[in-house]
N, C-alpha and C positions, 0 to 999 in steps of 0.2 A: 505494499498499498505505499510506503515512503516513497517505492520508488516509480513509482503513478503520476502521484501528486511532485512532483522532479520533474518528470519531463513534460505532464502538464506548463509548467512552466517555461520552460523552455523555449515548448512553440507559442506561448505568447511574448518573451522575447522577442521571435520573429516580425508576431504581428506589430505589436508598439514600434518596434527598429523600422520597418517598410510603411506604418506610419507615418512615425517622424523622415524618413527618407522623403517621402513621395507630397508630404505635407495637402495633401487637396481639401478645401475649405468645408468642402459637403461631407466629411468622412470627420473631420474635428471633434467631432465628440467620440470617434472608436482610441484614440490613443489614451483618455480617462478609461475607456471600457476594458481595451487590456491590462492597464498601472492596475486596475484594482479586480480582474481577474487572477492576475500574479501576486496579489496582497494575498488572494482566498487560498491558495494553490500555497502559497507561504506557508499560511498558515495553519491547514491541516495539515502540511508535509511537515512541522514542527511538532503537532500535536501527535501522528503517529509515531515519528521516530522519539517521543519520549517513549511514548505506555511499548515500545518492542526493545529498546534498552534495558529501562526497567526489571520488566519480567523475565529476560533473557540473562539480565545479571542475578537478579532474583534466583532462578534455578539451578545459574550456577553457585552461587552458595550450599543450595543444598546437595548438589552432588560434591561438593568439597567436604563439606559434612559428610554424606553416606560415605564415600571414602578415605579417608580417613577413620572414621569408625570403621572400616570392613576391615583396614590395615594395622588396626589397633590389636582389632578381634580376633585375628589369623595371629600376630605375635604368640597370642596370651597363647593358643593351643599349636605352637611351634615347639617338636622336642630339643634345649641344648644341645646334644650331639648335632642334632641337623640345622642348628640355625649356626652354634656356630663358625662352621668349617663353610658357612657359604654367603654369608649376610656380619657382616659388620655395626656397630650400635651407629657409625656416623654415614654408613646408610640408608638404613632407619631412618631417621634422623629427612635426610635428604629426599626421600621418599613420602614422608609426611610434609615436607614445602616445598623442595622445589618439580618433583616428581606430579602430585596433584595440584599445583598450580596449573604445568601442563597440560594437563588430563582436562581440565577445568576448563582450560585457554579454547580447547576443542568443542569445547559446542558452541562459541562462540564465532570458531573458523566457520564449522558447518555452516551454520545458519549466514555466512557469506561466502561460503562456494556455490549453491546451491542458488543462491540471486546471482551471480556471476553472471548463469547463463541465456538469462530472461532479459536482464541489464543489457548485458551486451548483445540481443535480439533488435531491442528498440532500438536501441542506439544507432546499430549499424543504418537501421531500414530508414530511418530519419536521415540519417547523413548522408545515402543514398538521395532520398528527396531532394535535398538540399544543394549537393553540387554533385549526383550524378552518378556515374562508373567512376571519377574521379575518387568513389571512396574506398575503390580496389587498392589503390598503390598506397595508403593508411595503414591500411590492414593489412596488405601483405610486409610492410615497416614495421607491422606489433608485433604478426606473429612472426619474424625472423627473430625478435626479442625470445619470445615464450622459450622455444630449447633453450637459451642463457639461461634465461629464469630458473625451466628446473633445472640447468644442471648443478645451476648455483644451489638450490635449494637441496640436490642431494648430495651435494657434499659439505652446506651447513649440516645433516642432518646424521651424517656419522661425524663430523666434529664433536656434535651436540653429545655423540653415544660417549663421545671420546675423553670430554669436558665432565661430565658424571660419574664417567670411573672415574677421573683424579680426582673429582670433590667427594667422592665417596673416599677414597685412599687418605686426601687429607684430613673431612671430616673424622674419620678412626684414629687419626696421629692424633687432633684435636682431642679426642674424648679420650686417651689411652693417657694422654700428658694429665687431663685434668684429674682425672681420678687419683692419678699418683704424685700430686703437684706438691706435696709434703716433702715426695722423697727427690725428687728434681730438682728441689732450689736448694735442696740443705747437702746435697752433694753437687752441686754447684753446674748443671747439667745444662740450665735453661737454654745457653748456646746452641749446646747439641742439637736440642731437639726442636728449638728455633729453624734451625739449618734444616732437619732434615725435614720441618712441613713446609716452611720456606722453598724448601726444593722439591715438592710437592704441588706446590703453590705454583710453579714456576712453566710443572707440566699443563697443567690447568690454564696458565693462561696462555702458551703454547696452543692448547686448540683451541682457544677463546679467540688470540690470533689469527687461526683459521681461519673460524667466520671472517675474518676479517682478510686474512692473507689467504689467495688466491692458493697457492703453492710457494713452495722454498724456494723457487727458480724469480719466478715473476713477481711474487713477494707484492700481488696486487690481495689489494683489501674488497673481501667479500662484501662486508655489512657496506663500504663505499661504493659498491658496485653498482647494489641495488638502490640505495641513496640514489646516485648519479642514475640510472634507468627508470628510478621514478620522476626524476626532477625534470629528465631530458627528456624523454620520449615524446612527451607533448608535443615539443618542438620542435621533433625531430621527425613526427607523423602529419605535423601539420606542412612543414616544407613540403614533403613531400605529395599530401594534397592539392595544394595551393601549387606548385611546379606542374601537375599532370593536369589540374583546372584551367591554367592558362597557358602550359608552355605547347602544350598534347589536346586540351581539348579546347583551346582557345579561345576560349571563357573571360569574360571580362568581370571583375571583381567589383561589388557591391557591402556597404556595411551592412546590410543585413543578412545575405549567405556567410559571409564573413565570420559574424562575431555569435550569429546561431551556431554555424559550423563550429568555430572552436568552443564554444558549449557543448556540442558531442560529443567536439573529437576530449573532451574533460573527462566528459563523462563516461566517455567509450576505454580514454586508459588507467582510470582509475581502477574498476577491475583488471585490467590487464596491467599493470605494478601490484595490485594484491593480489594477486592470483601466487606469485614465490615469497610469500608475508604467510597466509591461509593457508599454500600446503607447509609449506615451513614451519606455523603452526599444530597442520596433520601429524608432517611427518615428527617433532618433535613428545607428538603427543603419545604415538605407536612407538615411538622408542623409551620412554618411558611406563609408557601399557606392558610395553615386551622386561623391561624390567621386573616391572612391579610382578605381572606374570609368575615370575621365574620366582617370588618370593611366595604366592598363591599356590603354584606349585606343587610345594613341600608339604609331607605329608602329616598330620596331626600329629598328636598323641590320642591313640583311641582306649580307650578305659575300659570296654567293654572284651577287645581282644587281648589285653595285658594283666589282667583281674578277672578272678572268676571268683565268685561266692564259698567262701570256707564253709564248709560241713560240721555239725554237731557247734554242739554249747561249749563255751571253756575253751576253744581256738582261737587263735588272734592270727599266726600267718604262717606258710607253705611255700616254700619255692619248688617246683621240681628244676629236673637237668635240667641250667639255663644258661645262655652267654649273653654275657651284656659287652655291647662292644661303643666304643664312640664314635669306629670308622668304621664299619662296615665295608671289608674287601682291601682295607688297605692297610697296610703293614705299620706306616710310619706310628702307629693307634695301637698300641694293647688291648684285647680283649683279655675279658676275666670271665673266666671260668669256674662257675659256679655247678660241681659234681663231686654228688658223696656218696657214703658207702650204697648206701641200696635206691639210686637214683633222686633220694630228696636231701638237700641240704638243710634248710629251713623249716622243718615240715611238726607240727601239731605242739606249736608252741602257743601256751597258756598265756592267759592275762598273771601280771604279776612277776615277767620274768624279765634278766638284765641277763645282753646277749653282746658280749664284749669280738672285736675286729682288732684282729692288732698283724703287723707286718713289717720290714724292711718301706723305706719312703718311694713310692713310685709300683706296689707292689695290686694296687687299687683295691684299698681300700675305698675310699669316695667314690671310687668308679661304682662300687657293691652297692652302698646308699643309693644314689643317684638312678641305679638301676630298680633299684624298688620303687621311687619314684617313676617311673620310666623316662627319666632322661637322656637314655642313653639305648642301642638297637637292640635291640633283642633277638635276641637265637633261642628256639628250642632246639631239644634232641630229635634227630631229624627221623627216628627207628619209630617215636610214640608220637601217638598223637591222642591233641589236646582240644579236645569242644570247645575251653573256654580257655581262658589269661593259666600264662604258666606260674601267674603271684594271685595266691587263693588268702582271702582275705574277708574280712567283717562286713559288714553291708553298710555299715557308718560310716569306715575308713573310705570306700570308694566314693560318696555320697559327700560325706566333710572332710576326707584326705586325714594327712598325718599331718606332727608337728616336726619340723624340720630346725634343725639347728649346723649351717655349715660353716668350714673355717674359716668361709671370706664375713661371715658376721654381716649379715647386709642388715643396713639400717637406711631410712632415709630423714631428707631434714624431714624437721617437726618438733613437736615436747618428748620428754623420759614418757611424757602419761600416755600423750600417741601412739608410739611405737610400739610400748605397750597390749594397748587397747586394738590396734592396728581394724579400726573399723568394727568391733564387737561391741555388744554393749555390758555398762560398766558397771561392777556390784563389788561392791566397797570387800568384803570380808574374800574375794577370790583377790583381789586389787593387792591388798594388803602379804595374805599370804601368799602368794608367789614375790612382793618384795622383801619378803623377811628372807624366806627359801634359798633366793639366787644374794644374798649379803648388798641390797641396793638400797637399802632399808636407811643405814648411815648415810653410803652417797648420798642418796638425794636428798636427806635433811643441810647438807654442808653446802648446795649444789642453790646458785641465785636462785629465785621463781621455784624451790622444789622440784615437785615434778613436772613443772611450766617451763623446767629450765629448756630452751631453744639447742638443739642440736645440730651439726653443719651435716652437710651432703656425706654420705657413707659414715655415719659416726666419726666426724675427722676431730674432733673439739675431743673428743672422749679417751679414757686409754687402753690400750690393750683389750687391761682385762676388765673396763667396764662396757666395751662395748661387746664383748664375748657375755658376760652376766645379762644386760642388757636383752641379747637375742633370746639370750634363753626364757628368760621371766615373757619373752611375747611367745614364746612357742606353751610354754606351762601355762598359762593366762589360757590359750584357746582349748585349752583342754582337751585332745585329740587321747584318740585308744593307741595311737603308733608313734613311737619319737623316735627320731634317728638324729643320733647326733654327731656330728663330724668332729672330731679330735674336741671338748670345751675347753677341755684344760690346758690347752699348749699356752696362753697366753695369763694363764694365772698362777698365783704361788701357792707353796703347798697348805700353806694355813685354809685359803680359802679353795682352794682345789678340795681338801676332805671336808671343808663345811657344803663346797656344794652336790660332793656326792652323799656325805650322810645325809644332811638336811629338804638337799633337792631331788637324787636321783632314787635315794633309798625310801625316804618318804612319804614326800610328795609325789612319788611314779611308783616306782616297787608296790610298796603299802596300799595303793591306793589301785591296785588293778591295773597298770598300763605296761603296754610292752615298749623294751627300749634297747635300740640297738645300737652301742657307741664303740666308734672307733677311734683309735688313741695306741696312743706312746708308751702313754701312762699306763703302764700292768700295774703296777703297786696297789691303783685301786677294784682293779679285776680278781682278784681272787674271791672275792664277794659275790663275782655272776654269778649267772646260771649256766650259761656257757660260752663259750671263747673258742674262737673262727680264726685259724694262723691261715694267712696268704702268700703268696713266696714270691719274687719279685717275678716273676711270669705271669702272675695273677690267676697263682690255684690254691683253691685250699690243699693245705695239708695237715692238716689237723682240722682239729675240731672234738669238743670236749667239756668237761668239766672245766674247772679252775689248775687243778693242782693232776690235772692227764694233763697238759697244755704244756704249760708256764714251766719254766727251768726252774732248777734249785735255787740257784741264785737270785733270779725273780722272786721267788717263794722266801727265800731271805730277806730280802729289801724288803718285803710286805711287813716282815714281821719286823724289821725293826723301825718301822714309820709306824705303827699301827702296836706295838707291845711297850712293854712298862719304860723305856730306855729312852722313851719321848718325855722329856721333862720339863721342854717349854711350848709343849703344846696348848692350846686353848679354845676347842671349837666352837668359842661364842665368842661373838666381838664384843668387845669392850663399850660400852656409851660412850667413852673420851675418847675415842680413836675412829682413824677415818679412814677413807679409801679415796678421799677424793681430794685432786689435787690442786682444786680451786681456779680450773679455768676462766678466765675472762667469758662471761655470756655474749651468747649470738644474738641479737637483737631482729625479731621478728618483723621486718616491716614490707610494706610495700615499695617496691622499682622506683627508686626517684627519676623522675625528667624535670626538662625545661619545660614551659609556659607562654601563652602566647606563639605568635608567628617566625617563622626560621627567622633567627637574628644572622646582620650584614655577615657578622664571623664569620657561620659556618659554610656562607658563601665565599670569603677571603679563602676560607681551610681549603676549599673544592679544587676554585682554580689553585694558589699554589702549589695541590698536588697534582693538578695538571702542567703546571708551570705558566707563569704572565705571559712571557715571549710566544710562547703557543698559543696562549688562549685568548692574544691580539690578534695573531693570527688569522687564527679559526673566524672572528670577530670580521677582520677583514675581509678577508674569503666571502661569508654570508655575506656580507655589502653588498662586492662587489659584483656575486653573480644576480641579487634583487636587480641593483641598476642595471645590467646589458637587459636580465629578463623584460622588465619595462621598455627599455630604449628599443625595443625588438620588438616590442608591442605598440610603441607610439610610431615605428617605424611602418607598420601593417596597416594602423590606422589611417597615416599620411599617404599610400600608398592607394586603399578604398576612393578616397577622398579624388585622390591624381586620374583615378581614373573614368571621371568626368573629364568633358571638353574643357571648362575651366575652371577643375578645381575647387569647385564650391556647391552646395545644394541645389540641385535644380529641381521647379516645381515639375511632376508631368501629369498633366487634369487626364483624369480616366476616369469613366463608368460603369468598368470591370474591377466588382468584388476582386476577381481575383488575381488583379495585379498585388495588393497586397495580402491577402487573405495569408495566415501562413502555410508554409506549407503545401501550397497547390501547387498543378502543375509546374513543375519549374519550366521557365522562357528560358530561350536564347538568347545570350546577348554577347555576341564573338566581337574578340578584339580587334581593331581596324589596322588596317597594315598601317597607319601613322603612329602608332598606339603599342609597337613593339618592341622599338627600341626602351622606351619607357616602364614596360615592364620589363624585360629582362635586368633594365636598369637596378628596379625595385626591388625585382626577388635574388638578384647576384646578393648587394647591399643587408639584405632579410638575412641572407644566408652564413654573411658574415657574422652578424650580431646574434645568429641562430649558434653560430661554433664555439662565437668568446663565450658564450651563457653555456654553450656543455661543457667546455674547459676550465670555466672555471666553478662549475658544480664538483667533476671530478675534485677539484684540488680542495675544496671543503668539504667533500666528503671522506677523503684522505685522509685531512689534518684533522678532522671532527673524531674520528675512530681510535687515531691516532690517541690523543689527549684523551679520551674515555678509557683507554689502556692500561696509560701512563697514572691518574688519576684513581683507579682501580688498584692495580699493582703498591702503588705509594701509601695507599691508605689501611689497604691489608695489613702491608709489614710491617707498619705503628704500631697497630691497636696486636697485634701480635707478639711484636714484643713489647708492647707496654703490659699487655697483662702477665707477660711470663717473668717482668724483673717485677709488679708487684710486690707488697708483703705479703707473709702467708694469711696474716689475721686479715687480709683481706679478701683470699680465699674461705678464710672462716665462714664472713660473713656474706658472701654472696653466692648463691644458687647456679648453681653449672651451667642449670639453661637462660640465663641470663647472659652466659658469657658464649653460650654454644647461638642462643638467637642474632648476638652482633657477629657472629664469624662464619653464619652460616646467609639467616635472612638477608640480613645486614649489605655483608655483603655481597650476594647475588645480586640485591637492587643495584647497589655499586657497580658492579659489572655488567647488568643487564638493563634494569628497566629504567636506571635515572639518565644513563647518556641518549637514550632513546626518546624518552619524555622531555630533556634540555632540548634534542635537536630539532623537536616538531616546537616545541615553544620560538627559540630563536626563528625557526623558520618565517613560523607563524605572524611574528614581530615584523620582518622585512617588507614580508608580502602584502602586512596590514601596512604600511607605510609608503611603502609602492603604491599600492591602488589606492588610496589619501591623497595620496599626492597626483595622481591621476587624474582622478575624479573631482576633486577640488578645481584642479586646470580644467578637466571639459566644461563641469557643472560651478561654477561659482555662489549661485543662489541655495548652495547649499551645503555648505559651508557654516551657517551659523547651525542646523540641525548637524551637523556630526559635530560640532562640539556640544551641544546638548543629548545628543545625544549618548560621546563619551563621559560624561554627567552621570549621566543613569548609571549607564554601564559599572564608573566608578563606584556608585553608592552601592550595588547593586553586590559585585566586587568583597567591598571592603565590608559588608554585613556576614555574605558566604564567608569568608575569612576571619572574620572577626566582628563577634555578634557578641553585646552583651545584656547577656539573659538574669540575670540577679545583679541588685550592686555592686557587687563587691566580687561577683564570679565569670570569667570572660572566656569565653568556650571561641574556641576555631577550630576552622579544617584541617590547623597540624592538631589540635589537638585531637582529633578521631584517628591521626595515623597515628599518633605516640603511643593511645587508649589500643590500638590493632596493633603494634610491635610489643609493647608492655603485654597481651595479652600471650603474645606467641608465647612467654616465656615461662611461664608454671606449666603450659603445656610442653614444649621440650623439657624440663624438669620430670614432670610425670612419664613420659619417655623411657627418659635415662634411668627415671628410677627403676622403669619397669623391666626395662632389659638387666641392667644390674642385678635385680633381685626377682630374676623373675621365678628361679625355682624355687623359694619362699614362696611367691604369690602364689604358684600353682598345686604346691605342697601342702598348702594353707587353704587352699578351694577359694580363694579371695579374688577370682577373677573378676565375680560380677560385680564388687563392690571396687576394683579398679575398675572395669568398665563401666560405669557411672561416674569417678571421678574423671575419667579424661572428656567425658563427654558434657562434666561441669565446666570444664574447663576449655574446651572446643565450644560449647553454647556459647560465653564467655567472648571467646575471640570473633564468633560469628554476629553475636550480638556488637560491636565496633565495626564489622567487616560491613553489615548493615547499614548501619547510622551514617558509614562515610557513604556510603552507596544510595538512599535516601538525600543526605547533601546533594553528592554530583549531581544528581535527575534533579533538585532543584531549582541549580543554577545552571541548569541544562534547556532548560526547558524558556524560563527565563531569558536566557541570552538567543534565544531562537523565534520566540517571538520578537528579541528588540531586530534581529535580523531581519525580521517581516518587515518590521515597521519601516528598515533602514533600505531595503530594495523597493518597499512603497513611495517613499521618499526621493529616489533616484529614477523612477517611472516617471513617478508625476513634476517633479520639477523639471525631464527630463521633454513633457512636453508644454509646460513653461514656458521654459525658455526658448524653444523651437519659434512658440506666438509669440512674445515678447520682440526675441532679437535674432540676427543670425549668427549661425554658431555651423560649424560644418559638422558632419552624419558624422563620419570616421569616430570622433571625438566622440562624441551622442552614443556611438553606439558601444566604442572602449571602458564607456563608462557605466555602463549598465550594466554589458557583462563582467567588470570589475566590481559594481554591486550585489550582483547575485552570487559573487563569491566573497565579496565583504562579510555575509554573513554567516558564512563558514569559517572564516580569516577571526572572525573577531570568538566568536565562541572555541576557534579552537587555541588564540590565542591565550582565550584568559583558561579557558579549562586546563592546558598541556604548563600552563605557568602555574596555576592551584598544583596538577597532577604534581608538577617540577618539584615545586615547594612541599609535596605531603614526600616524593621521594629523596629530595634533601633530607629529611627527618632522619633518615637510615646514615647519614653523614654526620650528622648532631650528632649523633645516638653513637657514632666512634669516637667524631674526637672530643664526646665530653669521657670516657674511657680513656680517652687519651692525653687526656689532661688533665683529670682527675683524679687517676688511680693513686693511689699515695705508693709511691715508689719507695725501694729498698736503697738505703745512703750506701756512699762512698769516700773512703778514706786516701790508705797511705799501700802500703806492698806487703809480701806474703814475709813471712817470717820460718825459721827452720825450730824444731822442737827434739829432744832426747827419749830415748825410752821409759817406756813405764806403764807395767801390767796392772790395773788397776780395776776389780770386779765390785758390781751395787747390786743390793737385794737390799728385799722389801716385798712385803704386801700387795700385793694388786690396787693401782690408786692411790699408792702412799706418795709419786712424784719421780720415780726413776726416773722416767721418757723427758718430765721435766727439764732434768740437765741437764739432755742433750740436746732439746732446746735452746737452751740459757745457754750452750756452749757457742752453737752453730748461730745465736742471734734468730730465732725466727720469732721470736716476739722481743719486747722493745727492756732493756733493762734496767728500772727504774734505781735502784740503788744497790752499792757494791759493785765489785768491781774481779771480773776472771784475768788472771796471766798466765799466759805459757811462759815454760820455763822460770817462772815467776819473777820476771824484769815485762815483760807484754803483753801490755791490754788491748785486751781481742779488741776490743770499742775504738783502739787507735786504730786498726788496719782495716782496710780494704775488705768490702762482706765479702767479696768472690773470694779474698787471698783467706781472709776466716775461710770458711768452708772447703777451697781445696785443701788445705791442711788435715782435716776430716775425711776418711769416708764409711759411709753409711750405713749400715742394712738395718731395717724398719721389721718391726711382725710381720710386718703385709708384706710379699712381696713382689717385686714391681719388673715381670718382664711386660715387651711392644714387641707389635706387629713386626714380622723381620724376619731374620735368619738368627740363632743360635750364637754367630759370630760376631754380628751385630748387638746383641744383647749384654757377650762379653765383653766387648772392645769401646764400651759406649766411652767419648773425651780420651780416649787411650791406643796409642798405636802397638798393639805386640800381634806375633807370629802365631798362623795354624798352630805350626809344631809348641807352645808352647801350650795354648791352650787343652790341646790333648793331652798335654804329658798331666797338665793340672787333671783331665778329667780321667784318665787313668789314675792315677793317685787314687782322687775320690772314689774309684770303683764301678765308675757308669758309663764304659768304654760301650758297653753292651747294650745303655740305652742310647747315646748321641747314635749308633748303627742304624736305632728304630728306629727313630724319627727324621734321619732321612741326612745327618750330617754338620755342619760347620755354619753352611750358608741354607740349611732346611727353612723354608719360610715360618713366621711365628705369626700365626692370626691373633687378631686382635686379640684385648688387654692388660801384622807381630805373629805371623805363624810358632817360629821355634817355642819364645814363652810361653805359649799359648798349652801346645800340646803338654807340654813338659810342668805344668801347674796343674795336670788334667792326671798324667800321669802317676804324679806324687802324692793328689787326692785320693787316688785310688779310684778312677771314677770310671778308666776306660773303657770298661765293660757297660756300664753307663751311657757313654758315649755311642758306642756300636750299635746299642738296644733304640736308642732316639733314632739315629739316622746320620750321625758325624754334625761336624759342626756348620752343617749344609742346613740342617732339618730346619720343616718350616715352622714356626712359632704362630700360633694364629691369636688374634684379637683377646690380650690380655691371659694370655699361654695356659686359654682352654684346655689346649693338649696337652697338658703334663700334670700331674698332681700338686698339692700344697708342697710338698715338700722337696719335690723336683725343681720347682722355681725358684723353692729360697734354696738351695744349693746351686743354683745359675745365680744367681745376686751375691752369697757369696763367693763364689772363684770371679765376679765379677769385680768386685772389691777388690780380690787379691793382686788382681791382674793393673786395678789403676794405682796402686801401691800409693796410696794415702802415708804422710808419715803420724796421725794416730787416725784410730779403728775404732771408729762406737759402731756394737753391738748390740742393737735391742732385740733378747732375747731369741735371735733368730733364729735358732737352733734346736726351740722349742718344739717345730714339726716336723722335727727327724728323730727316727730312733738312732740309736746310744752308740753303735757304730759308727753310723756315717756322723753324727757328734763328735767324735774321740777323733776319727779322719781327717774331717776340716777343719777341725782346734791345731792337731797335729799341721796340716799342709802351711796354719799358717803361720805358724813357729819357724817351717822349717825356710817358707819361700821368704817371712817375711819378719828376719831373727831383729832387726833394730826399731821395727815400730811398736809404738805407744797405743797400748789397746784396754780402752772401755769398754766393760760390758757389764750390762744389766742380766743378772740371772735368776733363778728357780730353781737353781741344780747347785747344791754346795758341793757337790763329789772334787771336782776341780778346780777350787776354791787354794790349792796350796801353789795353782801357777803360775799366781797372781802376786806385786808385789804389798798391794794395799786391798781392804775392803770396805766397802759404805753401806753403813746400814739406813734406810730412807726409812722413814714413818711423818703421816700427815703432812708432809712435803718439808718436811724439815730435817736433817742431816742428824740423824739419833751416835752414830757411833762408828771412828774413823779408826782402824784397827790393822794388826795383821790374822792371815787365812787363822790360823794358832785359836786367836782372841773370838773368835766366833763359833772354831769346831769344837772348843774346848766346852762351849752351852750347848749345843747340837749340834749331838753325833748320827743323828740319818744324815745317812749319804751323798742326796738329794735334796734337800727341801732348802729353804731360806728361809733365817731368822726371823725368831715371831717374835721376841720378848719386845 
C-alpha cells in the first residue's frame, strides 16, 4: 500500500510539471488540483508507512523473545559432555546477541525482498511510458550491476561466518579471563591475556575489513563498493537513458519527462541497490541460523533412557554395567568404566548409606558423580538389554533431582541467603539447622549485613572454605534423597572438616535416611562409611567393599590418630568467640550506573579521536565535494532541459487536447532538430563529465569512511580491554561479569557495525538536504520563509523527542531509552553466564524451571526498553512524514503560484519539485539517522565511561630480588590465611602497617607489576584456559618442550599427556628442553602420554581434565615461571598423597633457592619449613618453628586448632 501511494505521487508530479510547462490559462486550476493530489497521496503514504514499520518491528521483538527463550531452554537440556566439546560460553553469548539480531533482521528483509519485484515492475512500466524503449538501456546498466552485487553479497556472507567464528573465540577468551581474573592479576598475566585477546580481535577485524576489503591483492572495500554502487547507480542509469533517448532515439528533453524520469529512476534504483543489502541480511541470517542449528542439533539429556524406577522399598540406587565417558569415540578423553563382580557395582543401596569414592588424580571420581547426574555419555553393556535406564533410582529423585556439590563450588552473585535458598521457600527451622551444620553461623555473624551480605560472581569475595560450606548448605537446604559430594573437604582444615563430617554428613544426612556418595582424597573420614569404591588411573574399579577391606593399614592407622585419644587439642564445637570470617569489604548490590540526558559533546570527541582528527576532516571534505558535484550535475541537467527550447525559456503552447499535459498519457514524439545536435552533444558531454567526477568522489568518500570506522572500532576495543584488565581487583569484586561482557560484546558490535552505518546515513542525509534546500530556495525564493518556519517546527519536534520534561525534576530522553536497553542486557548476560558455569548444579537440583523464569523476567525488562524505543521512534516518524507532506504540498503550490506571478524557468521548477519530493525523505532520514546515531553513540559513551572511570592499579618503581625462605601458614577455614596472599600481592589497599621484602624493601615502594612479578601464585581454584597444554604451561615464560616433558615425566603424568594429545593439544574453554625436564622430574611422563602430550587439546575451562589434573598443570606452570617467591594457597588439596609428595619434591629440586609460602591443611610436611604462621580470626596467633606446632598436635595431617 505504501508503494502504491508513492507511485501515484510520482504520476501527479508529472501532471504538475506539465501544467507548469504549458501554462495554459484555460486549465490554470489543474495546477492546484495536482498539488492537492500530491498532498493527499503523501499523507496516506505516511500513515501506511507508519503502520507497516510499527507492526513489523513489533513482530521482530516477539521473534527475538521466542528465539532467546528457545536457545536458553535448549542450553538447560544439553549435557555438559556434549556442550563443552562443541560450544564455548562466548559462543552462547553471541548466539543470544549477535546471531539473534541477524535472525530478527531477516524478517524485515523478507518484506523488503518480496516488495522489490512489485516495485520494479511498476517503475519499469511507468519509465517505459515516459521515455519509451530508452528505458531498456537504463535497465541494462542496472542489470549489469546485479552480478557484482550478488558476488559482493556472497563474499560478505562468507566473511560474516568467519567474523562470527573469531568473535566466538574472542568472547571465549574474555569469559575465561574474567572467571580467573584474580589469578590473572595476581600472577601478573594481564599483558599476556590482553595480547591473546587482541590477537583474536585482529583476526576478527581482518574479516571485518574483509567486508571492506575485496581481497588481499586489490585491497578494495566491500562496504565501500556497496556504498559506491548505491550512490552512483542512479546517475549512471540516468546517463544511459538520456544518451539513448537523445542520441539514438533523437528525442528532445523536456522538464516534465526528465524530472519524472529521474523520480522513476530513483524508485527503480532503490530496490536494485537495496538488493545486496537485503540479500546480505538474508545470508547473515542464514549463517547465524546454521550456527544456531548446530546448537539445537545436540542431543538432550533423556531422563527416561538414563533412569528407571528402582523396585522395592528401602532401595535408593542401583547402577548396572555401565561406561561413563566424556567424549564418545575420542581417545583423548578417558572412559570411566563401572564394572562389578556380579554385573552391578552400585546396587540395592538403601537410605542412610555413605559411599566413598577414592583414587588417584584423574582416575574418574568426578566423572562417576557426573555420570550419575547424566552429564556424561553413557554406554551400557551390549550383551545386556535394558528396557529402561541403567541407573535405577526412586521416583522422587527423577522428578526432584539430586543434591550436588561440585569441587568448583558454584555460587552466583547475590546474598548468602539467596544462594542457600536458591528460589526455595524459606523455612526458618530448616535454614538455621543447615547454617549450624555447615558451621556458617559464626561466619554470618561477622559478615556485614549478616546473611544479606552480597557475594561476588562465583563467590569471589569468600574464602575457599566458605564457598565450599555455602555450596554444601545450599545442597542441604534442598532436602533431596541422594547427595553427590565432590571432595567438599579440599578447602577445609581438619577441625572444620571433622565438624562437617559429624554434624552434616553423619547427623543431618545419614541419620535422616539420605544416600551420600562422596568423592575425596581425605580417606581419614571414610572409616565410618558403609562402602568404599576405589578407582585406578584408567578409570576402572579395582576395589569396592567395607572400609576395612579397601583402605590400607596406613590409612586405618592414620584415621585412628585423628579420631583417637592422641588428639588432645581437637574440639568439635566452634566457640562463640571464634570466627571463620576474614571480614572482606562488603560488595554493594546496586544498579548499573549510567549517564543521563543526551550524549555529551565529549563522547563525539572521543569517537573522532579514535577515528583520527585528520581522517575525520578528510571524510567531511569528501562528503561535501561529493554533494556539490551531484548538485552541479542536477543543475546542469535542468539547464539542458531549458535550452532544449528555441529561446531557452518557457514557451506557452495553447492546446485544447488534454492528452498534451495529462500525466503518463501516450508519449508524443518531440524530435531534435538538425541545428540542435551540437548543443545536445555539448550538454550531454558536460553532464557525463560531472557525473564521472561525482562517482569518483563518491568512491573516495566511501573508502575513507569505511577505513575510519575500522580504526575507531580497533582503538576503542583495545583501550577498553586494556582498561578492564588493568583495573583494581576490588572493582572486579563489585562489578558483575555481565556488565563487562555487555560492553565487550554488544557495545563493541555496535561500534563495529551499526554505528558507522547510521553515521554514514546521517552525514549523507545532511549534505543532501543542504544541497536540496539551496537549489529549491534558488528556484522558488518565495518558499524560503516557509522552509524557515518548517525547520523551526522540526527543531521543536526533535527536541521534544530527544529531551522531554516528563516531571518537574525528571528529564527523559531517547538516549535514556537506549541506555536502559543497554543496561537491561547486563543482567541478562550475567544470568546466562551464571547458567553456563552452574549448569550441572542447576540441572541436578531441578532448578531449570526457576532459572527459565528468571531469564524470561530479565528478557522482559529488556524487551520493555526496546518496545519503548520502538514506540518513540514511530511517534517521531509519523510526525516527520506528515511535516514532509506539508513540505511537498508547499513546494507544489508555490511552484504554481510563482508561475502565475512572474516568469521562471521550467527546468528549475521541475528540479525544485523533484527535490521537494525527496526532501521529505531527506528530512526524515536526517533526523531519524541523527537520533539513531546518537543512540548508537551510547555504546561509545559506555565504553568511554569504563576507559576513563575504572580505578586502575597504581605504579611506582622497579623490581627487587629476594632470598630463600620456607614458610607455612595454618589455621582454620576463614581465619585469614588467603588474606595474607592478598596483602602480599597488593590485591587490596593496605591502609595501615608495612610489608617488607628482605627486611628493607617496602612493597608499597615498588611498581605493582614488579611486586607481582616477584610472586608465583597457585590458588585453590585452578585456572587453565582454552588452547594447548604447552600454552598453559608457558604463560609469560619461554621454555622448551623438553623441559615440560621432563617435568611431566617426573610428576608421573606421561600417560595422561599422550592420552589428551600432547603439548599442542587444544585446551577447550574453562622452551622444550626445560618443560620436558620438569615433567620427567615430577614423574608425570605417564600422565602426559595418557592425555596426548604437550599438544593435547584443552577445552574451555579445562573441562576435559579432572580438578586434580588442572591443579597439576597450574603447579607445573608455576615451576616453569621461576618466581622469586612462590605462594601456594592449598593448591595440593585436590591431589592424592603420592602426587602431593612428588610435586613438593619437584619444587625443591627445580627451584632450590626460591622462597615458598604455603597455606597448609596438612601438617605432615611442616618439618620442611623454616617457619610456621598460625592464623586465627584474621590475626597472626602464633609464629614459630615446626616443632612448636607438632609438639601440641600429634596428628600427621591436620592443622593446629588451638
